[in-house]
C-alpha positions as a LaTeX table, in Angstrom:
\begin{tabular}{lrrr}
\hline
Residue & $x$ (\AA) & $y$ (\AA) & $z$ (\AA) \\
\hline
Unk1 & 129.91 & 116.70 & 30.12 \\
Unk2 & 132.21 & 115.26 & 27.45 \\
Unk3 & 135.23 & 116.87 & 29.10 \\
Unk4 & 134.27 & 115.42 & 32.49 \\
Unk5 & 133.81 & 111.95 & 31.01 \\
Unk6 & 137.14 & 112.24 & 29.20 \\
Unk7 & 138.79 & 113.25 & 32.47 \\
Unk8 & 137.26 & 110.23 & 34.23 \\
Unk9 & 138.54 & 107.88 & 31.52 \\
Unk10 & 141.97 & 109.51 & 31.61 \\
Unk11 & 142.28 & 109.37 & 35.40 \\
Unk12 & 141.13 & 105.73 & 35.41 \\
Unk13 & 143.77 & 104.86 & 32.84 \\
Unk14 & 146.31 & 106.86 & 34.84 \\
Unk15 & 145.55 & 104.67 & 37.85 \\
Unk16 & 146.27 & 101.66 & 35.65 \\
Unk17 & 149.62 & 103.28 & 34.71 \\
Unk18 & 150.45 & 103.15 & 38.42 \\
Unk19 & 150.25 & 99.34 & 38.29 \\
Unk20 & 152.04 & 98.90 & 34.96 \\
Unk21 & 153.24 & 101.83 & 32.86 \\
Unk22 & 152.71 & 100.41 & 29.39 \\
Unk23 & 149.65 & 98.14 & 29.68 \\
Unk24 & 147.12 & 101.04 & 29.68 \\
Unk25 & 148.98 & 102.78 & 26.87 \\
Unk26 & 148.84 & 99.59 & 24.79 \\
Unk27 & 145.13 & 99.07 & 25.52 \\
Unk28 & 144.41 & 102.73 & 24.67 \\
Unk29 & 146.44 & 102.45 & 21.50 \\
Unk30 & 144.62 & 99.32 & 20.32 \\
Unk31 & 141.19 & 100.73 & 21.23 \\
Unk32 & 141.94 & 103.98 & 19.39 \\
Unk33 & 143.37 & 102.23 & 16.34 \\
Unk34 & 140.32 & 99.96 & 16.09 \\
Unk35 & 137.99 & 102.98 & 16.27 \\
Unk36 & 136.48 & 102.21 & 19.67 \\
Unk37 & 137.52 & 105.51 & 21.19 \\
Unk38 & 138.58 & 108.94 & 20.08 \\
Unk39 & 141.57 & 110.79 & 21.46 \\
Unk40 & 142.22 & 114.52 & 21.54 \\
Unk41 & 143.47 & 115.58 & 18.08 \\
Unk42 & 147.12 & 116.13 & 19.04 \\
Unk43 & 147.31 & 112.57 & 20.43 \\
Unk44 & 146.41 & 110.69 & 17.24 \\
Unk45 & 149.93 & 109.23 & 17.23 \\
Unk46 & 148.87 & 106.89 & 20.06 \\
Unk47 & 146.57 & 105.10 & 17.58 \\
Unk48 & 149.31 & 104.47 & 15.01 \\
Unk49 & 150.65 & 101.01 & 14.12 \\
Unk50 & 154.12 & 102.16 & 15.19 \\
Unk51 & 152.81 & 103.13 & 18.64 \\
Unk52 & 151.02 & 99.78 & 18.97 \\
Unk53 & 154.26 & 97.97 & 18.13 \\
Unk54 & 156.31 & 100.10 & 20.54 \\
Unk55 & 153.79 & 99.74 & 23.38 \\
Unk56 & 153.57 & 95.98 & 22.76 \\
Unk57 & 157.32 & 95.49 & 23.07 \\
Unk58 & 157.54 & 97.80 & 26.09 \\
Unk59 & 154.63 & 95.97 & 27.77 \\
Unk60 & 156.22 & 92.55 & 27.26 \\
Unk61 & 159.57 & 93.77 & 28.62 \\
Unk62 & 157.97 & 95.50 & 31.60 \\
Unk63 & 155.75 & 92.55 & 32.53 \\
Unk64 & 158.64 & 90.08 & 32.21 \\
Unk65 & 161.04 & 92.24 & 34.21 \\
Unk66 & 158.74 & 92.25 & 37.24 \\
Unk67 & 159.22 & 88.47 & 37.54 \\
Unk68 & 163.01 & 88.74 & 37.90 \\
Unk69 & 163.76 & 88.78 & 41.65 \\
Unk70 & 166.30 & 91.59 & 41.91 \\
Unk71 & 165.04 & 93.54 & 38.93 \\
Unk72 & 161.50 & 94.09 & 40.27 \\
Unk73 & 162.61 & 96.37 & 43.11 \\
Unk74 & 164.97 & 98.30 & 40.84 \\
Unk75 & 162.22 & 98.66 & 38.23 \\
Unk76 & 159.96 & 100.24 & 40.85 \\
Unk77 & 162.51 & 103.06 & 41.16 \\
Unk78 & 162.49 & 103.69 & 37.41 \\
Unk79 & 158.75 & 103.08 & 36.99 \\
Unk80 & 157.66 & 105.72 & 39.48 \\
Unk81 & 158.53 & 108.79 & 37.36 \\
Unk82 & 157.58 & 106.88 & 34.20 \\
Unk83 & 154.13 & 106.11 & 35.62 \\
Unk84 & 153.58 & 109.78 & 36.46 \\
Unk85 & 154.56 & 110.84 & 32.93 \\
Unk86 & 152.40 & 108.10 & 31.35 \\
Unk87 & 149.46 & 109.04 & 33.58 \\
Unk88 & 149.82 & 112.67 & 32.57 \\
Unk89 & 149.97 & 111.83 & 28.86 \\
Unk90 & 147.05 & 109.42 & 28.93 \\
Unk91 & 144.84 & 111.88 & 30.80 \\
Unk92 & 145.76 & 114.72 & 28.45 \\
Unk93 & 144.88 & 112.51 & 25.49 \\
Unk94 & 141.27 & 112.23 & 26.67 \\
Unk95 & 140.64 & 115.83 & 27.76 \\
Unk96 & 139.54 & 117.96 & 24.83 \\
Unk97 & 137.48 & 121.09 & 24.25 \\
Unk98 & 139.38 & 123.02 & 26.93 \\
Unk99 & 142.34 & 125.36 & 26.81 \\
Unk100 & 145.78 & 123.74 & 26.62 \\
Unk101 & 146.63 & 125.23 & 30.01 \\
Unk102 & 143.60 & 123.60 & 31.65 \\
Unk103 & 144.17 & 120.31 & 29.80 \\
Unk104 & 147.76 & 119.99 & 30.99 \\
Unk105 & 146.97 & 121.21 & 34.51 \\
Unk106 & 144.26 & 118.56 & 34.85 \\
Unk107 & 146.54 & 115.96 & 33.28 \\
Unk108 & 149.47 & 116.66 & 35.60 \\
Unk109 & 147.45 & 117.03 & 38.80 \\
Unk110 & 144.73 & 114.40 & 38.30 \\
Unk111 & 146.40 & 111.96 & 35.90 \\
Unk112 & 150.00 & 112.18 & 37.05 \\
Unk113 & 148.89 & 112.40 & 40.67 \\
Unk114 & 146.70 & 109.29 & 40.44 \\
Unk115 & 149.44 & 107.29 & 38.70 \\
Unk116 & 151.94 & 108.42 & 41.33 \\
Unk117 & 149.71 & 107.46 & 44.25 \\
Unk118 & 149.01 & 103.98 & 42.84 \\
Unk119 & 152.68 & 103.44 & 41.94 \\
Unk120 & 153.81 & 104.57 & 45.41 \\
Unk121 & 151.35 & 102.12 & 46.97 \\
Unk122 & 152.70 & 99.23 & 44.91 \\
Unk123 & 156.27 & 100.21 & 45.86 \\
Unk124 & 155.34 & 100.09 & 49.55 \\
Unk125 & 153.60 & 96.72 & 49.16 \\
Unk126 & 156.53 & 95.26 & 47.21 \\
Unk127 & 158.89 & 96.51 & 49.93 \\
Unk128 & 156.77 & 94.84 & 52.60 \\
Unk129 & 156.67 & 91.66 & 50.52 \\
Unk130 & 160.42 & 91.68 & 49.99 \\
Unk131 & 161.10 & 92.36 & 53.67 \\
Unk132 & 158.69 & 89.77 & 55.03 \\
Unk133 & 159.15 & 86.94 & 52.48 \\
Unk134 & 162.63 & 87.63 & 51.15 \\
Unk135 & 161.04 & 88.37 & 47.78 \\
Unk136 & 159.42 & 84.95 & 47.41 \\
Unk137 & 155.92 & 86.48 & 47.25 \\
Unk138 & 156.91 & 89.20 & 44.76 \\
Unk139 & 155.81 & 87.20 & 41.69 \\
Unk140 & 152.35 & 86.96 & 43.25 \\
Unk141 & 152.30 & 90.75 & 43.64 \\
Unk142 & 153.59 & 91.16 & 40.07 \\
Unk143 & 150.72 & 89.03 & 38.78 \\
Unk144 & 148.18 & 90.95 & 40.88 \\
Unk145 & 149.55 & 94.28 & 39.64 \\
Unk146 & 149.35 & 93.12 & 36.02 \\
Unk147 & 145.75 & 91.99 & 36.57 \\
Unk148 & 145.00 & 95.29 & 38.27 \\
Unk149 & 146.38 & 97.22 & 35.33 \\
Unk150 & 144.38 & 95.25 & 32.77 \\
Unk151 & 141.16 & 95.34 & 34.83 \\
Unk152 & 141.50 & 99.06 & 35.61 \\
Unk153 & 142.30 & 99.92 & 31.97 \\
Unk154 & 139.32 & 98.03 & 30.59 \\
Unk155 & 137.07 & 99.35 & 33.35 \\
Unk156 & 138.18 & 102.93 & 32.73 \\
Unk157 & 137.26 & 102.60 & 29.06 \\
Unk158 & 133.89 & 100.92 & 29.59 \\
Unk159 & 132.56 & 102.19 & 32.95 \\
Unk160 & 134.72 & 105.19 & 33.87 \\
Unk161 & 132.60 & 106.63 & 36.71 \\
Unk162 & 132.20 & 103.25 & 38.42 \\
Unk163 & 135.92 & 102.59 & 37.96 \\
Unk164 & 136.85 & 105.86 & 39.66 \\
Unk165 & 134.61 & 104.93 & 42.59 \\
Unk166 & 136.30 & 101.53 & 42.85 \\
Unk167 & 139.76 & 103.10 & 42.63 \\
Unk168 & 138.91 & 105.61 & 45.38 \\
Unk169 & 137.55 & 102.87 & 47.63 \\
Unk170 & 140.56 & 100.64 & 47.00 \\
Unk171 & 142.96 & 103.49 & 47.79 \\
Unk172 & 141.15 & 104.22 & 51.05 \\
Unk173 & 141.27 & 100.56 & 52.12 \\
Unk174 & 144.90 & 100.21 & 51.06 \\
Unk175 & 145.85 & 103.39 & 52.91 \\
Unk176 & 144.30 & 102.08 & 56.11 \\
Unk177 & 146.10 & 98.73 & 55.76 \\
Unk178 & 149.47 & 100.34 & 55.09 \\
Unk179 & 148.97 & 102.67 & 58.06 \\
Unk180 & 148.07 & 99.71 & 60.29 \\
Unk181 & 151.12 & 97.68 & 59.15 \\
Unk182 & 153.46 & 100.62 & 59.72 \\
Unk183 & 151.89 & 101.31 & 63.14 \\
Unk184 & 152.44 & 97.67 & 64.15 \\
Unk185 & 156.09 & 97.82 & 63.07 \\
Unk186 & 156.68 & 101.00 & 65.07 \\
Unk187 & 154.99 & 99.47 & 68.13 \\
Unk188 & 157.20 & 96.38 & 67.91 \\
\hline
\end{tabular}
């Protein structure tokens, strides 16, 4: 049961990595350092003061960069593989008491996959925003993505099963909306 719960927390945090790469890592780092959660033994470095400092600087730079008009779309290109790697690492850090092969398989497929799906969705939405508003609405999306990352990270740590249900529902709704928007564009 502990492994399943750890996987749920890790996948929830991976989803948050899809919104912002470093916010969930910073929240995990602070929560681990303060003793509120325990990571798999080989991931103790995440709870170090050096990691907190590095994740803090990276978070500030990432959040700020998404408010620069031309940089936000470029950052999406770089953030996609970074989100998948971060999602994989954060999931692996919560899965313990299994073989390393199973840990990393779950981390890559579930964690990296979830981060990739969320990140790809935000890329599509930012592209639609840029195309339809000339980028004027992108700061609104940047703020929503930051809020989504914080909310999802905190939810994954406190109510992981409920958070996974919410994430699944949100992905289903978002998928339908994206499909409808694309269908309308093709029809026009």
